[in-house]
N, C-alpha and C positions, 0 to 999 in steps of 0.2 A: 460700310464695309470697305477695309483697305485692302486693296488687291494691286497686283503687280501683272500685268499678263503681255506675253509676246509669244511670236511664231519662230521656231526653232530656237530660241534664247529663253533661256528663265530671267528673273526679276533681276540676278545680280551677274547677268551675261554668261551663262554658262548654257551649254547646248542642251537640247534635250529630245535628240533624237529625230528632231523635225517635225515634232508634236506641238500643239499650243498647251501652255502649262498656266493654269490660272489658281493663283495661292491666295486664298480668303485668310487674313489674319486680320482679327480684332485688336484695337489698341488694349494695353492694357493700363491699370492705372499704375501709379508710384509704388503702393503698398502690393501689388500683386506682384511686380516685378523684385520686388524685396524678399517677398514670400519665397518666389521661385528659385531665388539664388541663394538662399538661408542655407542650404546643403552644402555651398560650396564654403562657409565658413568650418564646419566641422572637417572636411576634406582638408583645408588648408591648415588646419590646428594639427593636423597629423604631419603636415610637410613642413610645418614649424618645429615641430620637436626633432623632425630628420635633421634641419637644418642647425638646431642648435645644442640638442642634445646627443645626437649619434656619435658624432666623432668624439665628444669628452668622454662617452660611455667606453668606447675604444681604446682610450687613453688610459682610464680606469682600469682596463683590463691588461694594460700592457703592451699596446699596439706604438709603433714609434710615428713620428710626423710622415715619415717616408714612404707608410704603408698606407696613410689616409686615402690615397685617389683610389686604389685598387680596392680596398675595404668598401668603398663606395659605388661599386661597380653595380650593384644591383639596379639603382635607379635609371641609370640610360639602358641596360639591357632590357628591364622590365617594360619600360615604356616603348623600345624601339620594336619589340615583340607583340606586345599584350595592346597597345593602344590603336594601331592601323586594324588590326583585328577586329578587336571591338566597337570601333567604325564602321567597318565593314558590316560586322555582324548586327548591328542595332539599325543600320539603313535598312536591312532587309527583315526588320521585325516588327509585328506588331499583333497586340493581345488587346482584344475588347475591353479587359480590365486592367491591365496592366500598363498597355500603351508600349511605346519605342524604346524610348531612352531608360525609363525608370527600372525598370528591372535591373539594369546594370549599375543602376545609383544604389540600391537597397545591397545587391551582393555585394559589391565593392565595401560599401560601409561597414556590413559587419566584419568582414574581412580585417578592416582597419581598426574598428573594435577591440576585436579579439587581441592582435598583434600588439598594438598599444597596451594591452592589458598585461600581457607577458612580458614586453620588452626587459623593464627593470629586473628581472628575475634571472636574467642570463648571466652565469658563472664563466665564460668563456669566449674569447674573440669569434670562434667559430659558430657558437649560437648566436652571437649579435648579428654576425654576417648574414646567417641562415634565414633569422625574423625580420631581417632587414629585406631580402628577397621578396619573402612572404607579404611583407607592409608594403612594399613598393608596388607589388601586385594588385595588391586589395584597392590603393590609392589610384593608380591608372586605370582599373577598371571603372571605379567611381567618375573620376573625372574627365575622361573622355568625351562621354556622351554628354555630358554638361553644357561642355560649348556646342554642340551641334543642338542641345536642347533648346538655347538661346535662339540659334538661328531659325530652328523650326518653328517656334512659338510666336517671334516678336515679327512685327511688318519692317520694312528698311527704315522708317522715319525715327523709330525706338532703339535700331541696335547697337549705337552707342552708348544708349542709357543701359540696356542689356548686360552688353560686355563690360562697361565699367563699373556695373554693380557687382558683376564677379570680382573685380580688384577691390572694389571696397571690403567684399567679405572676406577676400584674400587677406587683404592687409588688417581685418579687425580679428581673424581667427589666428593668425602668425601671431599678431600684436598679444592676444592672451596665451599662446604658447610661450611664448618668450619671456611675458610677465608673470606668468605662475610659477617660472623657475626663480625669480628675484622675489618674489612674494613668499613662496613655499620655503624658500634658503631662510627666511627670518623668523619663520613659525615653526619649523620643524628642523630636530638635529639628529644628528646618529645616521650610521651608515650599514650598509648589509655587507655580507662577508667579502662582494667580490668588489667591495669598497665603493659600490655605487650610492652617494648618499640617500637618505629617505626622501629630500624634499624632491629628488629628480622622481621617485616612485610615486609621487603625488602628483606632480605635473601629468605624467603617463596616464594615471587614472582618470583625471578629468578630462584628459583628451578621448580618453576609451569612451566616456560617457558622451561628448559634445559629437564626436563622429556619427554615430547612429541616429542621436536625438535630432539634431540640424536637418540630416538628409529624410527621415520621417516627416517633418513638419513639410518640408518641399512636395515632396510626394503626395502626401493629403492633400495640400493645398489648391494645387497646380493641374489643371488637368491638360493633357496633352491634345495637339489639334488631331483627330482622327483623318485618316485617308480617304479620298472617294472611292467609288466602287470601282472605278477605272485602275487608280492605284493599287487599290488592295487586290485586284484580279490580276497586276501584273506581278504584283510582290508573291501571289501565291505560283505564278506560272514561272517564277525564276527560278534557276538551280541553287542549291543551298549546301551547305557543306564547306570544310576548311579548303579544299581544292578551290572552289569559286570564291571563297573572299581571298584567298591569295593571288587569283587572277585577276578580280576585280582592283586590289591594290596596286597591282603591277600596270593595269591598264589607268588607273586614275593619274598613277606618275607620268606614263607616256603622255598624258594629255593634260598633263598641267600646263595652267597658263604661262606665258614668258614671266609675266610680274612677279607672281608667285614664287619662279625659280629665282629670281632675284632677292625675293625676301629672304630665302633660306642663308645667303651669305652675310644678312644682316644677324640672324639667329644664332648663326656659328660663332661670331665675336662676343656677342651678348651673353649668350648661354655657356660658353667656356669661361667668360669672366666671372658670371654669377658662381658659378661649380668652384672656381678659384677662390672667390671671398669666401662663401660658405664652409670651406675647408680649413682657411689659414686666417680668418680673423680674431681667433681667439688666440693662435700662438703669437700671433701679430702684436696685438695688446699686451699679452702678457710681456712680450720683450721689451716693447717700448713704453710700455706705463710703470708697469711692475719689475723691469728689469729681471726677466725670466731667461733663463739660457733654453732656449726651446730643445736643446739637446742634451739637457742635465738627466741623469739618471734619476730614476723615481720621481718624476716630471709629475705624476699625480697626483702625488703627496704634497705636492710644493705649493703653499698658501698663496703664493702669487699667482700661480695656475689657477688656482681653485676661485680665489678673487676675479681674475679675468674670465674664466667661463661663466659664472654671474653676471660678470657685466655686459659680456656677450648677449646673454637673454635681454638686458637692458637695451644695450645696443640695436640689435635686432627687433627689440619690441617696437624702438621708436620708429627705425625708418619704416616699420609698418603702420605704425600710427600716423604718420605722414602720408602714407599709401591710401589709407580710407578717408583722411581729410582733403586729398587731393583729386581722387577718382573722379567726381562728378563736374570738377570744373576740368580735367582734362576731356571729359566728354563733352562738355558745352564748345571748349576749346578745338576740338576735333570739329565738331561740327560746322564752326564759323572759320576755323585758319586751314582745315585739311589735317587728316592723321599723320599725314608724313612729317609735316613740321614741326606737329607736337612730338611725335616720337623722336626728331632729332634733338630737340631741345631738351628734352627729358633725359636721353641718354648723355648729354654733355654736362647737365647738372651731374650726374653720378659719376662722371670722368673727373670732374676736379673735385669732389668731395673724396673721393678714393686715393686720388693723388694725395691730399692732405692727411690723410688718416695718419699714414706710419712715419709721420713726423711729428706727431702728437704726444706730450708727454703728462696730458690732464685727461683724466679719462672723461668729463664732462663737456669739454671740446670735442670730442668723437663725436658727442649727439649731432653738434651743431654740423659737421663735416659730412657725417652719413644721411642729413635729410636729402642731400642730392641724391642718393640710393633710394630712397623712399618715393621721390618723383618720379624716378626711372622705373620703378618696380611696378608702379600704378599702370605706368604705359608700356611696360612688358607685357604686363597679365591681358590688358585689355585693347589697346591702340592698333596692335597689328591685325587683330583679329576684325577690326572695323573694316579694312582694306580688302582682307581676303575675301571675307564673304560675297563682296561684289564681284571677285574674278571665278567663283566656282558655281557650278549646278545647285539648285537647291536640293533635286534628288540626289545628290552625292554629297552632303553636308557631314556625315558621318566619317568617312573615308575619307574625306580631304581634312579632317579635323585631325584623323589620326595620323596623316600623313604629315600635316603640318607639327605634330607633335613627334614625329621623327625627325623634324628637322630641329627640334630641341634637343633630344637625346643624342642623336648622332655627336654632336660637338661636345657634349657631355663627358660622351663615350670616350671620344678623343682625348679628353682632359685626361678622364681618369687613370688610362694608358700610357699616355705621353708626359704627364706634368712630372711625374718622381726623377725622370729624366732630366727635364727642364730646370726643374727646384733643386736638384743636384751639382749640374753642370753649369747652367747659366746663370742661375739667381744667387748662387753662393749658401745655397740650404738657410735662406735668410727669409723668415716667412712676411717680412716688412716688404721686401722685394716682390712675393707674391701677390701683395695687396697692388702693387704699382704696377704691375704687368696688367691686373684685373682692369685697371682705370684704363690702362693704353688700349686694351680690346674693347673697351665701351667705346671709347672715342673712334675705335675703327669702325665701329657697330654704327654710329652716326655718320660717317661718312658714306658707308656703303649704303643707307639710307636714301643719299642723295641720287643714284642710280635708277632709284625707282619711280616709275610713272605712276602716280596714285589714279586709280581707276574714278570715274564720275560719283559723284554720290548720287544714289538712285532714289527717286521721290516718290511716295505713295501715291498711287492714282488717284485715290478717293480717301479723306478722313473720315473717322467714326464720329458724329456729334455726341455721342455716348461713349463711357467706358464700358468695358466687358463686364457682365454682372459675375459676381463673386464664383472663382472656379472651385471645383470642388474633385 
């Protein structure tokens, strides 16, 4: 049995109220790790549709480029409010049949499926914005416990493989979301009264099925590790309710390790940059490749803009193909070279790629340049968590994963409320400049990583000679 035992410190260096904490976590086979993470595929398909299709839908409904950041406010706000609460709540949850994290996967996946099904039928900007709020709330409910689930379930020697498996499925899910737009465009013609093409409708329908189906496979195939009698008694003795969860989030922020605080600066730059990329890549390519004026009237009906929208699916699909191709290579590199150096190198790859993209007038060369972003995206989704779980107590994985998500959504929130002014007054209302801005911020994220002292790699006290029997 793989164990990590310590007095007053857990296996990742966290305090545990002066008690000795023993965590027995059997090794899992690669097949079991993949099945455990399959639900992340469906969740990320939903995020892929948000990244590629939501902003064009806003444009089809009459939104201007300057309005896009505020119309995307749902993601940061719901992440800021929901993920820490879900994390604290799931830490205090245990059901003999449903477990600790699984109830949240299921509820979130059902919400995602319903919202994806309804989204193409919106007929006004306010309807799309409202449904995006509901979709993001569902996504965050499902996604936050997944990070904690990996830390709950795997011993230290397999954490890198577990988190990068999530990157693999994230890349695969977003790839399918984006490529479905390209494939359905060639197969389905016509549009709804709102102007939303039927091929966009088809992509959303596929996502609705994927969201719930893949999460159910993970839930049914992977058992959670039950708490010990002592842990279960402690859970039952603790106070519950929203007030206690808010108090626990506040306490966790106060107790946050110094190196985790430094990681927040890296997250600020990288997630601010990613939000800029997702919002402006379609307009940037429309301008530089198809010579479309991003401020022209009736932009949504412009053939060049339609081509750029479809090609955004190909571009985003490609960088996510790169993501799932390199994910396990990054896990190996992080184990050998350290997560810090791997993340710095990955962020620099994205910096170079995005600096090149606005200067290209050939759509195929964009695929070459965007490869660097695919490498960085694999690292962003997995590598920082390898370091983070070495910094935090195992009994507080859920709440700290929620706090880490706050480190993601706060930069995105700042971007949504500030970037309209930056775009108009500093970047000349030029979408190509917005992509260059994103590249610079990814470079600053790489520089901020140099400030972090990576925690030492925790080794298993004892490795299993046999793999865990098939979970049920």
